[in-house]
C-alpha positions as CSV (number, residue, x, y, z in Angstrom):
1,M,38.9,45.6,-22.7
2,T,40.7,44.1,-19.7
3,V,42.4,40.7,-20.3
4,N,44.5,39.0,-17.6
5,G,44.8,42.2,-15.7
6,K,46.0,44.0,-18.8
7,F,44.3,46.8,-20.7
8,I,43.8,46.0,-24.4
9,A,42.9,48.7,-26.9
10,S,42.3,48.4,-30.7
11,G,41.7,50.5,-33.7
12,L,42.9,51.2,-37.2
13,S,46.5,51.0,-36.1
14,G,46.1,47.5,-34.6
15,V,45.8,45.9,-31.2
16,F,47.9,47.2,-28.3
17,E,48.5,46.2,-24.7
18,I,48.6,49.4,-22.5
19,D,50.9,49.7,-19.6
20,G,50.6,53.2,-18.1
21,T,51.5,55.5,-21.0
22,I,53.2,52.8,-23.0
23,A,51.4,50.9,-25.8
24,K,52.9,47.6,-26.7
25,P,51.7,46.3,-30.1
26,I,50.1,42.9,-30.4
27,I,49.4,43.2,-34.1
28,E,49.8,46.2,-36.3
29,E,47.2,46.3,-39.0
30,P,43.6,47.8,-39.2
31,V,41.3,45.9,-36.8
32,R,37.5,45.8,-37.0
33,S,36.7,43.7,-33.9
34,V,38.4,42.1,-30.9
35,F,37.0,39.4,-28.6
36,F,38.6,37.5,-25.7
37,S,37.2,34.0,-24.9
38,P,37.4,33.3,-21.1
39,S,37.0,29.6,-21.6
40,S,39.7,29.0,-24.3
41,K,41.9,32.1,-23.2
42,L,42.2,33.0,-26.8
43,L,42.0,36.5,-28.4
44,F,40.0,36.6,-31.6
45,I,40.8,39.5,-33.9
46,G,38.9,40.4,-37.0
47,T,40.9,42.5,-39.4
48,Y,39.8,44.7,-42.3
49,G,41.8,42.3,-44.6
50,E,39.0,39.7,-43.9
51,R,41.3,37.6,-41.8
52,I,40.6,36.1,-38.3
53,K,43.6,36.0,-36.1
54,T,43.7,34.0,-32.9
55,M,46.2,35.0,-30.2
56,A,47.2,33.1,-27.0
57,Y,49.0,34.6,-24.0
58,V,52.2,32.5,-23.6
59,N,55.3,33.4,-21.6
60,N,54.1,37.0,-20.9
61,S,53.5,37.8,-24.6
62,W,50.8,37.3,-27.2
63,Q,51.5,34.7,-29.8
64,E,49.5,33.8,-32.9
65,T,48.0,30.3,-33.1
66,N,46.8,30.3,-36.7
67,L,43.6,28.3,-35.7
68,L,41.3,30.1,-38.2
69,D,43.6,30.7,-41.1
70,S,41.2,29.0,-43.5
71,L,38.4,31.4,-42.6
72,H,38.1,34.6,-44.6
73,D,35.3,37.1,-43.8
74,L,34.8,40.6,-42.4
75,I,34.0,39.8,-38.8
76,S,32.1,42.7,-37.0
77,H,31.3,41.0,-33.7
78,A,32.1,37.9,-31.7
79,F,30.6,36.3,-28.6
80,E,30.6,33.0,-26.6
81,D,27.7,30.9,-25.5
82,R,27.3,28.9,-22.3
83,L,28.6,25.7,-24.0
84,E,31.9,27.6,-24.7
85,N,31.3,27.8,-28.4
86,I,32.6,30.9,-30.2
87,W,30.3,32.7,-32.6
88,L,31.7,35.1,-35.2
89,C,29.3,37.5,-37.0
90,G,30.2,38.2,-40.7
91,R,28.5,40.1,-43.4
92,T,26.5,37.1,-44.9
93,K,27.2,34.3,-42.5
94,V,27.5,33.6,-38.8
95,Y,30.2,31.1,-37.9
96,K,30.0,28.7,-35.0
97,I,33.5,27.7,-33.8
98,E,33.6,24.6,-31.6
99,T,36.8,24.2,-29.5
100,V,38.2,21.5,-27.2
101,D,41.2,22.3,-25.0
102,G,42.1,25.3,-27.1
103,D,41.9,23.4,-30.4
104,V,39.3,24.1,-33.1
105,T,37.2,20.9,-33.7
106,D,34.6,22.2,-36.1
107,I,33.6,25.4,-38.0
108,I,29.9,25.7,-39.1
109,G,28.8,28.6,-41.3
110,M,25.1,29.6,-41.2
111,P,23.7,32.1,-43.7
112,I,22.0,35.3,-42.6
113,N,18.4,35.7,-43.9
114,N,18.7,39.5,-44.6
115,P,22.4,40.3,-45.2
116,S,23.3,44.0,-45.7
117,Q,26.1,46.4,-45.2
118,D,25.0,47.0,-41.7
119,E,27.0,45.6,-38.8
120,T,25.8,42.1,-37.7
121,V,25.9,41.6,-33.9
122,G,24.8,38.8,-31.6
123,L,24.6,37.6,-28.0
124,A,24.1,34.6,-25.9
125,Y,21.3,35.1,-23.3
126,G,21.1,32.0,-21.1
127,T,20.4,29.1,-23.4
128,E,19.1,31.4,-26.2
129,L,21.2,32.8,-29.0
130,Y,20.3,36.0,-30.9
131,I,21.7,37.9,-33.8
132,A,20.7,41.3,-35.3
133,A,21.1,42.3,-38.9
134,S,19.4,45.0,-40.9
135,G,17.2,45.9,-37.9
136,Q,15.8,42.3,-37.7
137,F,16.3,40.0,-34.7
138,S,16.8,36.3,-35.3
139,R,16.9,33.4,-32.8
140,Y,19.0,30.3,-33.2
141,D,17.1,27.1,-33.8
142,G,19.3,24.1,-33.8
143,H,17.5,22.5,-36.7
144,R,16.7,25.6,-38.9
145,G,19.6,27.9,-38.0
146,F,18.6,31.5,-37.3
147,V,14.9,32.3,-37.7
148,K,13.2,35.7,-37.5
149,F,12.2,36.7,-33.9
150,D,11.4,40.4,-34.1
151,S,12.2,43.6,-35.9
152,L,12.9,47.2,-35.0
153,P,10.5,50.0,-36.1
154,G,11.8,53.1,-37.7
155,P,15.5,53.9,-37.9
156,K,17.5,50.8,-37.0
157,K,20.0,51.5,-34.2
158,Y,21.7,48.7,-32.4
159,F,25.2,47.7,-31.4
160,A,27.2,45.4,-29.1
161,S,29.8,46.6,-26.7
162,A,31.6,45.1,-23.7
163,G,29.7,41.9,-23.9
164,Y,26.3,43.5,-24.0
165,F,23.8,44.1,-26.8
166,W,22.0,47.4,-27.0
167,F,19.2,48.6,-29.3
168,N,17.0,51.6,-29.6
169,D,13.3,50.7,-30.0
170,G,12.4,54.1,-31.3
171,T,11.8,55.5,-27.8
172,R,14.8,54.6,-25.6
173,W,17.9,52.5,-25.4
174,R,17.3,49.0,-24.1
175,T,19.2,45.7,-23.4
176,V,18.0,42.2,-22.7
177,D,20.4,41.7,-19.8
178,K,18.5,41.8,-16.5
179,K,21.6,43.1,-14.6
180,M,21.2,46.4,-16.5
181,Q,17.5,46.7,-15.7
182,S,18.2,48.3,-12.3
183,L,19.7,51.4,-14.0
184,K,17.4,54.2,-15.1
185,L,18.1,53.6,-18.8
186,N,15.4,56.1,-19.9
187,W,17.9,58.9,-19.3
188,L,20.0,57.4,-22.2
189,G,17.3,58.9,-24.5
190,L,19.3,62.2,-24.2
191,F,21.8,60.5,-26.6
192,P,19.9,59.5,-29.8
193,N,23.2,58.2,-31.3
194,L,25.6,56.2,-29.2
195,R,28.8,54.4,-30.1
196,Y,29.6,52.5,-26.9
197,L,28.0,51.5,-23.6
198,A,29.7,49.5,-20.9
199,P,29.0,49.0,-17.1
200,D,31.7,49.8,-14.6
201,N,33.2,47.1,-12.3
202,Q,30.5,47.6,-9.6
203,G,27.6,47.6,-12.1
204,E,26.2,50.8,-10.7
205,S,27.0,53.1,-13.6
206,L,27.7,53.1,-17.3
207,W,30.5,54.5,-19.5
208,V,28.9,56.2,-22.5
209,I,30.5,57.3,-25.7
210,S,28.3,59.5,-27.9
211,A,28.4,59.8,-31.7
212,N,30.3,63.1,-31.2
213,N,33.1,61.1,-29.5
214,E,32.2,62.5,-26.0
215,L,32.8,60.4,-22.9
216,Y,30.2,60.4,-20.1
217,K,29.8,58.5,-16.9
218,F,26.1,57.6,-16.3
219,T,25.5,57.1,-12.6
220,N,22.5,55.7,-10.9
221,T,23.4,56.1,-7.2
222,T,21.8,59.5,-6.4
223,D,18.1,60.3,-6.6
224,E,17.7,63.1,-9.0
225,P,14.5,65.3,-8.6
226,I,12.0,64.8,-11.3
227,P,11.9,67.9,-13.5
228,S,8.7,70.0,-13.3
229,R,6.2,69.1,-16.0
230,Y,4.8,71.9,-18.1
231,P,1.3,71.9,-19.5
232,L,0.4,70.8,-23.0
233,F,-0.8,73.7,-25.2
234,L,-2.7,73.9,-28.5
235,R,-0.3,76.1,-30.4
236,D,-2.0,76.6,-33.8
237,V,-4.7,75.4,-36.1
238,R,-3.9,75.8,-39.8
239,G,-6.3,75.6,-42.6
240,Q,-7.8,77.6,-45.4
241,E,-11.1,78.4,-43.5
242,V,-10.8,77.8,-39.8
243,E,-12.9,79.7,-37.2
244,I,-11.5,79.5,-33.6
245,A,-14.1,80.4,-30.9
246,K,-15.5,78.5,-28.0
247,Q,-15.7,75.6,-30.5
248,I,-13.4,75.3,-33.5
249,E,-15.3,75.2,-36.8
250,I,-13.7,74.1,-40.0
251,E,-15.1,74.4,-43.4
252,Q,-15.1,71.1,-45.3
253,N,-13.1,71.3,-48.5
254,E,-10.3,69.6,-50.2
255,N,-7.6,71.4,-48.3
256,S,-6.0,69.8,-45.2
257,V,-6.3,71.1,-41.6
258,V,-3.3,70.9,-39.2
259,F,-3.4,70.9,-35.4
260,E,-0.1,71.7,-33.7
261,F,0.6,71.1,-30.0
262,I,3.5,72.1,-27.9
263,Q,4.8,71.2,-24.4
264,P,8.0,73.0,-23.1
265,D,10.7,70.5,-22.2
266,Y,14.3,71.4,-21.5
267,L,15.8,67.9,-21.1
268,G,16.8,67.6,-24.8
269,I,15.6,67.6,-28.4
270,N,13.0,65.1,-29.3
271,T,12.7,63.8,-25.7
272,T,9.0,64.4,-25.5
273,Q,6.7,62.1,-27.4
274,Y,3.0,62.4,-28.3
275,R,0.1,60.3,-29.3
276,Y,-3.4,61.2,-30.3
277,Q,-6.9,59.8,-30.9
278,L,-9.6,61.3,-33.1
279,K,-12.9,60.4,-31.5
280,G,-15.7,60.3,-34.0
281,L,-13.6,58.8,-36.7
282,N,-11.2,56.3,-35.1
283,A,-11.2,54.7,-31.7
284,L,-7.5,53.7,-31.8
285,W,-4.6,55.7,-30.4
286,S,-1.6,56.5,-32.6
287,A,1.9,55.2,-31.8
288,W,4.2,57.3,-29.6
289,S,6.3,59.7,-31.7
290,A,8.1,62.9,-31.2
291,S,6.6,64.2,-34.5
292,N,3.0,63.6,-33.4
293,N,2.7,67.0,-31.9
294,T,1.8,68.1,-35.5
295,I,-1.4,66.3,-36.6
296,T,-2.5,66.7,-40.2
297,F,-5.9,65.6,-41.5
298,S,-6.2,65.7,-45.3
299,Y,-10.0,65.2,-45.4
300,L,-12.7,64.8,-42.7
301,P,-16.4,64.2,-43.3
302,A,-18.8,66.7,-41.9
303,G,-19.6,66.2,-38.2
304,K,-18.4,66.7,-34.6
305,Y,-15.0,65.4,-33.5
306,W,-13.0,65.2,-30.3
307,L,-9.2,65.3,-30.7
308,A,-7.5,63.7,-27.7
309,I,-3.7,64.1,-27.2
310,Q,-1.2,63.0,-24.6
311,S,2.5,63.5,-24.1
312,R,5.2,61.4,-22.5
313,D,8.6,62.6,-21.2
314,L,12.0,61.0,-21.3
315,L,11.3,59.0,-18.1
316,G,8.1,57.6,-19.4
317,T,5.8,59.8,-17.3
318,E,2.6,60.4,-19.2
319,S,0.6,63.6,-19.0
320,S,-3.1,63.9,-18.5
321,I,-5.2,63.6,-21.7
322,E,-6.1,66.9,-23.3
323,Q,-9.1,67.2,-25.6
324,V,-9.9,69.7,-28.3
325,D,-13.5,69.8,-29.6
326,F,-14.1,70.9,-33.2
327,R,-16.7,70.6,-35.9
328,V,-16.4,70.2,-39.6
329,L,-19.1,72.1,-41.4
330,P,-20.5,70.7,-44.6
331,P,-20.6,72.8,-47.8
332,Y,-23.3,75.4,-47.8
333,W,-25.5,73.4,-50.2
334,K,-25.8,70.7,-47.6
335,R,-26.8,72.9,-44.7
336,W,-30.2,73.3,-43.2
337,W,-30.7,76.9,-44.1
338,F,-29.9,76.2,-47.8
339,Y,-32.6,73.5,-47.8
340,A,-35.0,75.9,-46.1
341,L,-34.2,78.5,-48.7
342,E,-34.9,76.0,-51.5
343,F,-38.2,75.1,-49.9
344,I,-39.2,78.8,-49.7
345,I,-38.3,79.3,-53.4
346,F,-40.4,76.2,-54.3
347,S,-43.3,77.5,-52.3
348,V,-43.1,80.9,-54.0
349,L,-43.0,79.4,-57.4
350,V,-45.9,77.1,-56.7
351,I,-48.0,80.0,-55.4
352,L,-47.0,82.3,-58.2
353,S,-47.9,79.6,-60.8
354,M,-51.3,79.0,-59.3
355,R,-52.0,82.7,-59.0
356,L,-51.1,83.3,-62.6
357,G,-53.1,80.3,-63.7
358,R,-56.2,81.4,-61.9
359,A,-55.9,85.0,-62.7
360,N,-56.4,84.9,-66.5
361,T,-56.2,82.5,-69.4
362,R,-53.6,84.7,-71.0
363,Y,-51.1,83.6,-68.3
364,R,-51.9,79.9,-68.8
365,Y,-48.6,79.1,-70.7
366,I,-46.6,81.1,-68.2
367,S,-48.2,79.2,-65.4
368,Q,-47.4,75.9,-67.1
369,I,-43.8,76.9,-67.6
370,L,-43.5,77.8,-63.9
371,S,-45.2,74.6,-62.9
372,L,-42.7,72.6,-65.0
373,L,-39.8,74.5,-63.6
374,T,-41.0,74.0,-60.1
375,V,-41.4,70.2,-60.6
376,V,-37.9,69.9,-62.1
377,M,-36.4,71.9,-59.2
378,L,-38.3,69.7,-56.8
379,I,-36.9,66.6,-58.4
380,Q,-33.4,67.9,-58.2
381,F,-33.9,69.0,-54.6
382,L,-35.1,65.5,-53.6
383,Q,-32.2,63.9,-55.4
384,T,-29.7,66.2,-53.6
385,V,-31.3,65.4,-50.2
386,I,-31.3,61.6,-50.8
387,S,-27.8,61.6,-52.1
388,A,-26.6,63.5,-49.1
389,L,-28.3,61.1,-46.7
390,I,-26.9,58.0,-48.5
391,G,-23.4,59.5,-48.7
392,I,-22.0,56.9,-51.1
393,K,-18.7,57.8,-52.9
394,T,-18.1,55.5,-55.9
395,S,-17.3,55.8,-59.5
396,P,-19.2,58.3,-61.8
397,V,-21.0,55.4,-63.6
398,I,-22.4,54.0,-60.3
399,E,-23.3,57.5,-59.1
400,F,-25.2,58.1,-62.4
401,M,-27.1,54.8,-61.9
402,I,-28.0,55.8,-58.4
403,Q,-29.3,59.2,-59.6
404,V,-31.4,57.4,-62.3
405,F,-32.8,55.1,-59.6
406,I,-33.6,58.1,-57.4
407,A,-35.3,59.9,-60.3
408,L,-37.5,56.8,-61.0
409,A,-38.3,56.6,-57.3
410,V,-39.5,60.2,-57.1
411,F,-41.2,60.0,-60.5
412,P,-44.7,59.4,-59.0
413,V,-44.2,62.6,-57.0
414,E,-43.5,64.5,-60.1
415,I,-46.7,63.1,-61.9
416,F,-48.8,63.9,-58.9
417,A,-47.5,67.4,-58.5
418,R,-47.9,68.2,-62.2
419,D,-51.4,66.7,-62.4
420,A,-52.6,68.6,-59.2
421,M,-51.3,71.9,-60.5
422,T,-52.8,71.3,-64.0
423,K,-56.2,70.3,-62.6
424,Y,-56.2,73.3,-60.3
425,S,-55.6,75.6,-63.2
426,Q,-58.1,73.8,-65.5
427,G,-60.7,73.9,-62.8
428,K,-60.4,77.7,-62.6
429,Y,-60.7,78.0,-66.3
430,Q,-63.9,75.8,-66.4
431,I,-65.4,77.9,-63.6
432,T,-64.6,81.1,-65.5
433,R,-66.2,79.8,-68.7
434,S,-69.4,78.7,-67.0
435,R,-69.7,82.1,-65.4
436,D,-69.2,83.8,-68.8
437,K,-71.9,81.5,-70.4
438,K,-74.5,82.4,-67.7
439,K,-73.9,86.1,-68.1
440,S,-74.4,85.9,-71.9
441,K,-77.7,84.0,-71.5
442,K,-79.0,86.7,-69.2
């Protein structure tokens, strides 16, 4: 940082004032955070020994003032509000330091609702005060302290540098400071892990330090051409029984089916995000994610579906919606041709039973057995059809009760069919006997 026209650098060796190639030590012990207060002209230094040292620039040198000797905590960040109060962010508490003319008048410790080993940071934005700890944002309420304001989805990435607070919302790096909104911050998505961000003196570019300790200057003065967009392709459909033709047909079974899409992009890894919607099952779109190009469905009911997918690049430009139509086929015993085959078999059995019954009395018992078998198969057929139409998936006990109810409902059909077939056969026997009697009389 720059203090009074002097360049100040800090690290595990301490805090130093840099003049050309010469480093003049201010303190020589491991330092975790350094903050300079423009109002009080004090340098607040948080050490790894859980001490907070305050330094004042007097007679061309930094001298320790010992204002916060009674405070012991591992301070990871400090900032100042518009009322010239200093806020120190510790591991379990946030400290409010009230000063008047360079003297500390009060120290108020406020507990953090969700303390963790993560670094606690904060900022003053106008009249509002915010802190971030464990991926949760809290806003300062004068009566209740810090209360939850919002939270970050997914991996929690945030830090404060050069007086600015930066966080990754799962898609891109953002800051609440309006002065930084003029920069095309979407390009920062090329760096999923950052250590430091700071604007230059003109505010037209950023200094960026990546997790690999690489230094970049991010400029926003030239208009870069928008890269060419490549089409979105259906790369693969994986499943046990998948037939790909004009319309994709999938056999319904317990195994999952996977749709994999791809869109060429040469800006960087995980810079393209996807979202999808399965029409016919769910009317809602999924969240944007780099992993949504692979879509897995563990189970789908039989029917027609339309899978819509859309991609978004690093700059937030969305592609046109692509749609894949597919159909989930029911098991063979629920298809129309199987029902037709069962109906044909029933018809053949009924006709055969009646033919045998009317042919000769010797086949009467065989006819009765075939009639009983036909009636039983008819009942099972009706139960299967009704269960398929109802489509209720519950416990085995409830399913058994439903089957009993269906059996009772179709019981009159069984009585009618059995009675009709019996009367038909008996009528033939009576006609045969009467004819035999007439012949004997003659």
